C-alpha positions in Angstrom: 39.5 -16.1 -43.3 42.2 -13.9 -42.0 44.6 -12.2 -44.4 47.5 -12.4 -42.1 49.7 -15.5 -42.2 49.3 -17.3 -38.9 49.7 -20.9 -37.5 47.0 -23.4 -38.5 46.2 -23.5 -34.8 44.8 -20.0 -35.0 42.9 -20.8 -38.2 41.6 -24.4 -38.2 40.9 -24.2 -34.8 41.0 -21.0 -32.3 40.1 -22.1 -28.8 36.9 -21.0 -27.1 38.0 -17.7 -25.7 38.3 -16.9 -22.0 38.0 -13.3 -21.0 36.3 -13.4 -17.5 36.8 -15.0 -14.2 35.4 -18.5 -13.7 31.6 -18.4 -13.0 31.1 -15.1 -14.9 30.3 -16.7 -18.3 28.9 -20.1 -19.4 31.3 -23.0 -19.8 31.5 -23.9 -23.5 34.1 -26.7 -23.3 36.0 -28.6 -20.7 39.3 -30.2 -21.8 40.5 -33.6 -20.8 42.8 -31.9 -18.3 39.8 -30.2 -16.7 40.4 -26.7 -18.1 37.2 -24.8 -18.7 36.8 -22.5 -21.7 34.1 -19.9 -21.2 32.1 -17.5 -23.3 32.7 -13.8 -23.5 30.3 -11.1 -22.4 28.0 -9.5 -24.9 29.2 -6.1 -26.1 25.9 -5.2 -27.7 25.6 -7.4 -30.8 23.6 -10.1 -29.0 21.2 -7.6 -27.4 20.6 -5.9 -30.8 19.9 -9.3 -32.5 17.5 -10.3 -29.7 15.6 -7.0 -30.0 15.3 -7.5 -33.8 14.1 -11.1 -33.3 11.5 -10.0 -30.7 9.8 -8.0 -33.4 9.5 -11.0 -35.7 10.2 -14.1 -33.6 9.6 -16.6 -36.5 11.9 -14.9 -38.9 14.6 -17.5 -39.7 17.1 -15.0 -41.0 16.9 -13.0 -37.7 17.3 -16.3 -35.8 20.5 -17.0 -37.7 21.7 -13.4 -37.0 21.2 -14.0 -33.3 23.1 -17.3 -33.5 25.9 -15.5 -35.3 26.0 -12.7 -32.7 26.2 -15.3 -29.9 29.0 -17.1 -31.8 30.9 -13.9 -32.1 31.0 -13.8 -28.2 32.0 -17.4 -28.1 28.6 -18.3 -26.8 28.6 -21.4 -28.9 26.2 -23.5 -26.8 23.7 -20.6 -26.6 24.0 -20.4 -30.4 23.3 -24.1 -30.7 20.0 -23.5 -28.8 19.2 -20.6 -31.1 19.7 -22.6 -34.2 17.7 -25.5 -32.7 14.9 -23.0 -32.1 15.1 -22.1 -35.8 14.9 -25.7 -36.9 11.6 -26.1 -35.0 10.2 -23.4 -37.3 12.1 -24.3 -40.5 13.1 -28.0 -40.2 14.4 -28.1 -43.8 16.5 -25.0 -43.7 20.0 -26.0 -44.8 21.7 -22.9 -43.3 20.4 -23.7 -39.9 22.0 -27.1 -40.1 25.2 -25.5 -41.5 25.5 -23.2 -38.6 24.4 -25.6 -35.9 26.8 -28.2 -37.2 29.6 -25.7 -37.2 28.9 -24.8 -33.6 28.8 -28.4 -32.6 32.3 -28.6 -34.2 33.3 -25.6 -32.1 32.5 -27.4 -28.8 34.0 -30.7 -30.1 30.8 -32.6 -30.4 31.8 -34.3 -33.6 29.0 -36.8 -34.0 26.4 -34.1 -33.8 28.3 -31.9 -36.1 28.6 -34.7 -38.6 24.9 -35.4 -38.4 23.9 -31.7 -38.9 26.3 -31.0 -41.7 25.4 -34.2 -43.5 21.7 -33.3 -43.4 22.6 -29.8 -44.6 24.5 -31.2 -47.6 21.4 -33.2 -48.6 19.3 -30.2 -48.4 21.7 -27.9 -50.3 24.5 -29.5 -52.2 25.9 -26.1 -53.3 26.7 -24.6 -49.9 30.4 -24.0 -49.5 30.3 -23.7 -45.8 28.5 -27.0 -45.3 31.1 -28.9 -47.4 34.1 -27.2 -45.9 33.1 -27.9 -42.3 31.9 -31.4 -43.2 35.4 -32.0 -44.5 36.9 -30.8 -41.2 34.6 -33.0 -39.1 35.5 -36.0 -41.3 39.2 -35.2 -41.1 39.0 -34.8 -37.3 37.3 -38.3 -37.1 40.1 -39.8 -39.2 37.9 -40.4 -42.3 40.4 -38.8 -44.7 38.9 -40.2 -47.9 35.5 -38.8 -47.1 37.1 -35.5 -46.0 38.9 -35.2 -49.3 35.5 -35.7 -51.1 34.0 -32.9 -49.0 36.9 -30.5 -49.6 36.9 -31.2 -53.3 33.2 -30.2 -53.4 34.0 -27.0 -51.4 36.9 -26.2 -53.6 34.5 -26.0 -56.6 32.4 -23.2 -55.0 34.5 -20.9 -52.8 33.1 -17.4 -52.1 36.6 -15.8 -52.5 40.3 -16.5 -53.0 41.0 -16.9 -49.3 38.4 -19.6 -49.0 39.7 -21.3 -52.1 43.2 -21.4 -50.6 41.7 -22.9 -47.5 39.7 -25.6 -49.3 42.8 -26.4 -51.4 45.1 -26.7 -48.4 42.7 -29.0 -46.6 42.1 -31.1 -49.8 45.9 -31.6 -50.1 46.2 -32.7 -46.5 43.2 -35.0 -46.7 44.4 -36.7 -49.9 47.9 -37.1 -48.4 46.6 -38.6 -45.1 44.4 -40.9 -47.2 47.5 -42.3 -48.9 46.7 -40.6 -52.2 49.9 -38.6 -52.5 49.9 -38.7 -56.3 46.4 -37.2 -56.5 47.4 -34.6 -54.0 50.4 -33.6 -56.1 48.4 -33.6 -59.3 45.8 -31.4 -57.7 48.5 -28.9 -56.7 50.0 -29.0 -60.2 46.6 -27.9 -61.6 47.0 -24.8 -59.5 43.3 -24.4 -58.6 44.3 -21.6 -56.2 45.7 -19.4 -59.0 44.0 -16.3 -57.6 46.3 -14.8 -55.0 45.4 -15.0 -51.3 47.4 -13.8 -48.3 46.7 -16.2 -45.5 48.2 -19.2 -43.7 46.5 -21.6 -46.1 48.1 -20.0 -49.1 51.5 -20.0 -47.3 51.3 -23.7 -46.6 50.4 -24.4 -50.3 53.7 -22.6 -51.2 55.4 -25.0 -48.7 53.8 -28.1 -50.3 55.1 -26.9 -53.7 58.6 -26.3 -52.4 58.5 -22.6 -52.9 59.2 -21.9 -49.2 60.7 -23.8 -46.3 59.2 -24.8 -42.9 61.0 -21.9 -41.3 58.9 -19.6 -43.4 55.7 -21.2 -42.2 56.4 -21.6 -38.5 56.1 -18.1 -37.0 56.6 -16.6 -33.6 53.0 -17.5 -32.8 54.0 -21.2 -32.9 56.5 -20.7 -30.0 54.3 -18.3 -28.1 53.4 -21.2 -25.8 56.9 -20.8 -24.3 56.8 -17.0 -23.9 53.3 -17.3 -22.4 54.7 -19.2 -19.5 56.7 -16.3 -18.2 55.2 -15.1 -15.0 53.7 -18.5 -14.2 50.5 -18.2 -16.4 49.5 -20.4 -19.2 48.0 -18.4 -22.1 45.7 -19.0 -25.0 46.5 -17.5 -28.3 45.5 -13.9 -28.5 46.8 -13.2 -24.9 43.6 -14.5 -23.2 44.2 -16.3 -19.9 42.9 -19.7 -19.0 40.9 -19.6 -15.7 42.9 -21.2 -13.0 46.2 -20.8 -14.9 48.0 -19.7 -11.8 46.9 -22.8 -9.9 48.1 -25.1 -12.7 50.6 -22.8 -14.3 53.8 -24.9 -13.9 52.4 -28.1 -15.3 50.4 -26.4 -18.1 53.4 -24.4 -19.2 55.7 -27.4 -19.2 53.3 -29.3 -21.4 52.8 -26.4 -23.7 56.5 -25.5 -23.9 57.4 -29.1 -24.7 54.7 -29.2 -27.4 56.0 -26.1 -29.0 59.6 -27.3 -29.0 58.6 -30.7 -30.2 56.6 -29.2 -33.2 59.6 -27.0 -34.1 62.2 -29.7 -33.7 60.3 -32.2 -35.8 60.0 -29.8 -38.7 63.6 -28.6 -38.5 65.0 -32.2 -38.3 63.1 -33.3 -41.4 64.2 -30.1 -43.2 67.8 -31.1 -42.8 67.1 -34.5 -44.3 65.4 -33.3 -47.4 62.8 -30.8 -48.7 60.3 -33.6 -49.3 60.7 -34.8 -45.7 60.3 -31.3 -44.5 57.0 -31.0 -46.3 55.8 -34.2 -44.7 56.9 -33.1 -41.3 55.2 -29.7 -41.6 52.1 -31.5 -42.8 52.2 -33.9 -39.8 52.8 -31.2 -37.2 50.4 -28.6 -38.5 47.6 -30.3 -40.3 46.0 -32.7 -37.8 43.1 -31.0 -35.9 42.7 -34.0 -33.6 46.2 -33.2 -32.2 45.4 -29.5 -32.0 42.1 -30.2 -30.2 43.8 -32.4 -27.7 45.9 -29.5 -26.7 42.8 -27.4 -26.0 42.6 -25.6 -29.3 39.4 -25.7 -31.3 37.9 -24.1 -34.5 38.9 -20.5 -35.0 36.9 -17.6 -33.8 33.7 -17.1 -35.7 32.6 -14.2 -37.9 29.8 -13.8 -40.4 31.9 -15.2 -43.3 31.1 -18.5 -45.0 34.1 -20.1 -43.3 33.5 -18.7 -39.8 
């Protein structure tokens, strides 16, 4: 996970990147508004992984490496095909289910993601990445109690402090959304995230504990939607343009600008009322991936880390 504090939209869910004109790369996801999100071009990593796999085509580890390289170029559907190929060779490999399930999550196919990650958890109950992403899928589907169970399991086996902060943040949100506020508070009071981490998850944990205010969590990136409309183009985070933005710029920018202002206003209004209300508002505006996904944002950009 990134060490720089950013909005949850950049972490829980970075959109499928768009870096080329329509038709140049494969479509990965099409939003309800009809916006297409496309893969990036290979810069060499995929070609190298394909060459390595060609030498030993039944090597599951090399199949996974190819899928990760494809994911790095936002070629999520191609990665799904690669992991599926691996499962024909090793149908009980938990890591293949972990990665394919995550990639189904990336393209918003939640039912398939749930199926793969559930299978993976039965094959390997100690895999952090499986439990973490299973929690996200359950949360996105509104099954907050089950999400809390998955995040609690992930919290017990994080690979590093940054991932521990992430699992703790999601656990607090899941418990809160499940109506178990007392459990959420008791979990925070135990300070399971005692090892310092410098990321957005750790910053939000400080918000929940009343150590910082919403204005410390909402950054310039959260109002970038408005700035991105200058010049008539709608932008994704990271400065990458949506294909056809000029054709639909005015409407898209209006929707995005209103969304950004609405998020900011909701938090500020509640902050005036009370610190507790501010925490609830920040939780409501920043923690629901279903709301983020509806705005065209998806899981964050992949890497080779456990949580990618």
